[in-house]
C-alpha positions in Angstrom: -33.9 -20.6 -20.7 -31.7 -19.0 -18.1 -29.0 -16.5 -19.3 -27.0 -16.1 -16.1 -27.3 -16.2 -12.3 -25.7 -15.8 -9.1 -26.9 -16.5 -5.5 -26.0 -15.7 -1.9 -27.3 -15.9 1.6 -28.2 -13.1 3.9 -28.5 -13.6 7.7 -30.3 -10.5 8.8 -31.1 -10.8 12.4 -34.0 -8.3 12.2 -31.8 -5.6 10.4 -33.7 -5.2 7.3 -37.6 -4.7 6.9 -40.0 -4.7 4.0 -43.8 -5.4 4.3 -45.3 -7.6 7.1 -43.0 -10.5 7.0 -39.9 -8.1 7.1 -37.1 -10.2 5.8 -36.5 -9.2 2.2 -34.7 -5.9 1.1 -35.8 -5.2 -2.4 -33.6 -2.5 -4.1 -35.2 0.8 -5.2 -34.1 0.1 -8.7 -36.7 -2.8 -9.0 -39.4 -2.1 -11.7 -41.8 -4.5 -9.7 -41.5 -6.4 -6.6 -43.7 -9.0 -4.9 -43.5 -10.5 -1.4 -45.4 -13.7 -1.5 -46.4 -15.8 1.5 -44.8 -19.2 1.4 -46.8 -21.9 3.3 -44.7 -24.1 5.6 -45.8 -27.5 6.9 -45.0 -26.7 10.5 -46.1 -23.1 10.5 -42.8 -21.2 10.4 -43.3 -17.8 8.8 -41.8 -17.8 5.5 -41.9 -15.7 2.4 -40.7 -15.6 -1.3 -39.6 -12.4 -3.0 -39.5 -11.7 -6.7 -38.3 -8.4 -7.9 -37.9 -7.3 -11.6 -35.9 -5.0 -13.5 -36.2 -5.6 -17.3 -34.9 -9.2 -17.7 -33.1 -9.1 -14.5 -34.7 -10.8 -11.5 -34.0 -11.1 -7.8 -35.8 -14.4 -6.6 -35.5 -15.4 -3.1 -36.9 -17.0 0.0 -36.5 -16.6 3.7 -37.9 -17.6 7.1 -38.1 -16.0 10.6 -38.8 -17.2 14.1 -37.5 -20.1 16.1 -38.6 -22.5 13.4 -36.3 -20.9 11.1 -33.1 -22.3 12.9 -31.4 -25.4 11.7 -30.0 -26.8 8.5 -32.0 -26.1 5.4 -32.0 -27.4 1.7 -33.3 -24.8 -0.8 -34.0 -25.0 -4.4 -35.2 -22.7 -7.1 -35.8 -24.1 -10.4 -36.9 -22.4 -13.6 -39.2 -24.2 -16.0 -38.4 -27.5 -14.2 -34.9 -27.7 -15.8 -32.9 -24.6 -15.0 -31.5 -24.8 -11.5 -30.9 -21.3 -9.8 -30.4 -22.6 -6.3 -29.7 -26.1 -5.2 -27.8 -26.1 -1.9 -27.8 -26.6 1.9 -27.4 -23.8 4.5 -27.1 -23.9 8.1 -29.1 -20.9 9.6 -28.1 -19.8 13.1 -30.0 -16.6 13.2 -33.7 -16.4 13.4 -34.3 -14.3 10.4 -32.6 -15.1 7.0 -33.0 -15.0 3.3 -31.4 -16.8 0.2 -31.4 -14.7 -2.9 -30.7 -15.6 -6.5 -29.8 -13.0 -9.1 -30.9 -14.1 -12.7 -31.2 -12.7 -16.2 -34.0 -14.8 -17.8 -34.5 -15.3 -21.5 -37.6 -14.0 -23.3 -40.6 -16.3 -22.7 -42.8 -17.8 -20.0 -41.2 -18.9 -16.7 -42.5 -21.0 -13.7 -40.1 -20.8 -10.8 -40.5 -23.5 -8.4 -39.2 -22.5 -4.8 -38.7 -25.1 -2.2 -37.2 -25.3 1.3 -36.9 -28.0 3.6 -35.6 -27.9 7.2 -33.4 -31.0 7.4 -33.3 -30.6 11.2 -37.1 -30.6 11.8 -38.5 -32.0 8.5 -40.6 -28.8 7.7 -41.2 -28.0 4.2 -42.2 -24.7 2.7 -43.2 -24.2 -1.0 -44.4 -21.7 -3.7 -44.3 -21.2 -7.3 -43.9 -17.9 -9.3 -45.1 -17.4 -12.9 -43.8 -14.6 -15.1 -43.2 -13.7 -18.7 -40.1 -11.8 -19.8 
């Protein structure tokens, strides 16, 4: 069960940097944070981020390089029913991220993250599991 959430898009154009991929900025207040590779069908570099502070989460995805340009449809779904993000974004800079801020209820969570570049047909997927 999802208690609350918001989402936003950050077009970062190389300004932020964390880990090898370098797109995601995770706040210093995060108790734990993970940067996960997100395999893409055409090889565009992409990652998912998962940062936790108690029951509050930052869950996101992003891509970089020339393959990241275009119109992307992105979804984040918790336990196959609670939609955190289901929207389409036009990305005009070659490094960007989409973040969801959620408060998750106690229990097990399986977060399915999917991106599809509607311009090129490329898809990127990963799943994150956690327990609150």
